[in-house]
C-alpha positions as CSV (number, residue, x, y, z in Angstrom):
1,M,308.7,164.7,247.1
2,H,305.4,164.9,248.9
3,L,305.0,163.1,252.2
4,L,301.4,162.1,253.0
5,T,301.4,161.5,256.8
6,A,297.7,160.9,257.1
7,S,295.0,158.9,255.3
8,V,294.4,160.7,252.0
9,L,292.3,159.7,249.0
10,L,294.3,160.4,245.9
11,I,292.6,160.1,242.6
12,T,294.5,160.0,239.3
13,T,292.8,159.9,236.0
14,G,294.9,159.4,232.9
15,L,298.4,160.5,231.9
16,S,299.1,164.1,232.7
17,N,301.8,166.5,233.7
18,G,304.1,165.7,230.8
19,D,303.3,162.0,230.9
20,K,304.5,161.7,234.5
21,T,303.0,159.1,236.8
22,T,302.6,158.8,240.6
23,I,305.3,156.7,242.3
24,L,305.0,155.6,245.9
25,R,308.0,155.4,248.2
26,L,307.5,153.2,251.2
27,P,309.9,154.0,254.1
28,S,312.6,152.4,256.1
29,P,312.5,151.3,258.9
30,Q,309.6,148.9,258.2
31,T,306.3,149.8,259.8
32,T,302.7,148.7,259.8
33,K,301.6,152.3,259.4
34,S,302.8,152.8,255.8
35,Y,300.5,151.3,253.1
36,V,298.2,152.2,250.3
37,K,294.7,150.9,249.8
38,L,293.5,150.6,246.2
39,Q,289.8,151.2,245.8
40,A,288.9,148.6,243.1
41,A,285.7,146.7,242.4
42,T,287.0,143.2,242.0
43,P,285.1,140.3,240.4
44,A,285.6,136.6,241.2
45,M,288.6,135.6,239.2
46,T,289.5,132.2,237.5
47,A,292.6,133.9,236.0
48,L,294.7,136.8,237.1
49,T,297.6,138.9,236.0
50,A,299.3,141.4,238.4
51,C,302.0,143.7,237.1
52,L,304.0,146.5,238.8
53,R,307.3,148.4,238.6
54,A,309.5,148.3,241.7
55,K,312.9,149.5,242.8
56,T,314.3,148.3,246.1
57,A,317.6,147.3,247.7
58,F,315.9,146.1,250.8
59,T,316.1,142.6,252.2
60,G,314.8,142.1,255.7
61,S,314.3,139.3,258.1
62,G,311.0,138.3,256.6
63,N,309.2,138.4,253.3
64,S,308.5,141.8,251.6
65,H,305.1,142.3,250.1
66,F,304.4,144.4,246.9
67,L,300.6,143.7,246.8
68,S,298.1,141.7,248.8
69,Y,294.4,140.9,248.2
70,A,292.1,139.5,250.9
71,A,288.5,138.5,250.3
72,G,285.8,136.1,251.4
73,G,287.4,135.3,254.7
74,M,290.7,134.5,252.9
75,D,293.7,136.7,253.9
76,N,295.9,135.2,251.2
77,A,293.5,135.2,248.3
78,F,296.4,136.7,246.3
79,L,299.9,137.9,247.3
80,F,302.8,139.2,245.2
81,A,306.0,139.4,247.1
82,Y,309.7,138.4,247.4
83,N,311.4,136.5,250.2
84,R,314.5,137.2,252.3
85,N,316.6,135.7,249.5
86,G,315.3,138.2,247.0
87,A,313.2,135.7,245.1
88,I,309.7,136.3,243.8
89,Y,306.8,134.3,245.2
90,S,303.1,134.5,245.1
91,Y,300.0,133.1,246.8
92,V,296.8,132.2,245.0
93,F,293.8,131.0,247.0
94,N,295.9,130.5,250.2
95,S,298.5,128.4,248.4
96,N,302.2,129.5,248.0
97,K,304.2,129.4,244.8
98,D,307.9,129.9,245.2
99,T,309.9,130.7,242.1
100,S,313.5,130.8,241.0
101,V,313.4,134.4,240.0
102,F,316.0,136.2,242.1
103,K,317.6,139.6,242.6
104,V,314.4,141.6,243.1
105,D,316.4,143.6,245.6
106,D,319.2,144.7,243.2
107,G,318.4,148.4,243.6
108,A,317.3,148.9,240.0
109,W,313.9,149.5,238.4
110,H,312.3,146.4,237.1
111,H,308.8,145.6,235.7
112,W,307.4,142.4,237.3
113,C,304.2,140.4,236.4
114,F,302.7,137.3,237.9
115,S,300.0,135.5,235.8
116,W,297.8,132.5,236.7
117,N,294.9,130.6,235.1
118,N,292.9,127.9,236.9
119,R,292.7,125.9,233.7
120,G,295.6,123.6,234.2
121,G,297.0,125.8,236.9
122,K,299.3,127.6,234.5
123,W,301.5,130.3,236.1
124,T,304.3,132.6,234.8
125,V,306.6,135.3,236.3
126,Y,307.7,138.0,233.8
127,K,310.7,140.2,234.4
128,D,310.9,143.4,232.2
129,G,308.4,141.9,229.7
130,M,310.0,138.5,229.3
131,P,309.1,135.2,230.9
132,A,311.5,134.3,233.7
133,A,309.8,131.2,235.3
134,A,306.7,129.2,234.6
135,G,304.8,126.0,235.5
136,T,301.5,124.2,235.6
137,G,299.3,122.5,238.2
138,F,299.1,125.4,240.6
139,Q,295.6,125.9,242.1
140,T,293.8,124.2,239.3
141,D,290.0,124.9,239.3
142,K,290.2,127.4,242.1
143,T,288.4,130.8,242.0
144,I,289.8,133.9,243.7
145,P,286.8,135.5,245.6
146,A,285.2,138.8,244.7
147,N,284.8,142.1,246.5
148,G,288.0,142.0,248.5
149,V,290.6,144.6,249.6
150,W,293.8,145.5,247.8
151,I,296.8,146.7,249.8
152,V,300.1,147.9,248.5
153,G,303.2,147.3,250.7
154,Q,301.7,145.0,253.4
155,D,300.5,141.4,253.9
156,Q,296.9,141.3,255.2
157,D,296.3,138.8,258.0
158,R,292.8,140.0,258.2
159,L,290.6,142.0,255.7
160,G,292.3,145.4,255.3
161,G,294.7,144.9,258.2
162,G,296.6,142.6,260.6
163,F,299.9,143.9,259.2
164,D,303.3,142.7,260.4
165,A,306.1,145.2,260.2
166,T,308.7,142.6,259.3
167,Q,306.7,141.8,256.1
168,A,306.4,145.4,254.9
169,Y,307.8,146.5,251.6
170,V,310.5,149.1,251.6
171,G,311.3,151.0,248.3
172,D,309.6,152.6,245.3
173,I,306.7,151.1,243.5
174,T,304.3,152.2,240.7
175,S,302.4,151.0,237.6
176,I,300.3,148.5,239.6
177,N,297.8,147.0,237.1
178,V,295.6,143.9,237.5
179,W,293.6,141.9,234.9
180,N,291.2,139.0,235.4
181,T,292.9,137.2,232.6
182,D,296.4,135.8,231.7
183,N,296.0,136.9,228.1
184,V,298.1,140.1,228.3
185,N,300.7,141.6,226.0
186,F,303.5,141.5,228.6
187,A,306.1,143.1,226.4
188,A,303.8,146.1,225.7
189,V,302.8,146.4,229.3
190,A,306.4,146.6,230.4
191,N,307.2,149.4,227.9
192,C,308.1,152.6,229.7
193,G,305.1,154.4,228.1
194,D,302.9,152.2,230.3
195,N,299.8,152.8,228.3
196,F,298.0,149.6,229.2
197,G,295.9,149.7,232.4
198,G,294.4,146.6,233.9
199,N,290.6,146.0,233.7
200,V,290.5,145.2,237.5
201,I,293.1,147.8,238.6
202,S,294.3,150.5,236.3
203,W,297.1,152.5,238.0
204,Y,296.2,155.8,236.4
205,D,292.5,155.6,237.3
206,V,292.3,153.7,240.6
207,S,291.7,155.7,243.7
208,K,294.5,155.4,246.2
209,E,294.0,155.7,250.0
210,I,297.5,156.6,251.1
211,H,298.8,156.1,254.7
212,E,302.2,157.5,255.7
213,V,303.8,157.0,252.3
214,S,305.6,159.6,250.3
215,T,304.9,160.2,246.6
216,Y,306.5,161.8,243.6
217,R,305.8,162.1,239.9
218,K,308.2,161.2,237.1
219,D,308.3,160.2,233.4
220,L,308.6,156.4,233.5
221,C,310.9,156.5,230.5
222,K,313.4,158.4,232.6
223,L,313.4,156.2,235.7
224,K,316.9,155.1,236.9
């Protein structure tokens, strides 16, 4: 395992090294110093799908954040996280959506997706390629602003910063992909081969600015 203790720009392009991918390990105890900035050009979005693989057994006193996007003076333009009860929740355009999808913190690898479309406010949480919760009427007609900042492992209270240690993610995370649509083949994306990169963020191509986070590489089909 390689520990990156300073800010480093890590660029990955395509599958390589025996189809192994980069996995991030965010440390315990929680800290504001450990995070990854994803360098992605982001359009204004009337629909969104965010997917990732995560393994954690951590439940803290606050919420734990997989991924945050801040833009246009809006710190919670998009959030993907779980609460102290181990249940998935998300923010879109500064509004919270709690879900009944529990046991994020069961210590096992899972593939998670959150999708949303402003037409009718349709939203869905997918666990391991299958729908686990869904609804409508969430942030209908809203548009997520363009040209923001993506951060792995922290909640942004201001653009690119304002982190709170009690809200930091602790555990392993990889395969972060984001699309500006909810028309995604979720079963295929969840497959261990992980051959479908997002058109906003593609994990294998996106540049990663890594701060005090360790990394390792592994074949996704062999994750345990």
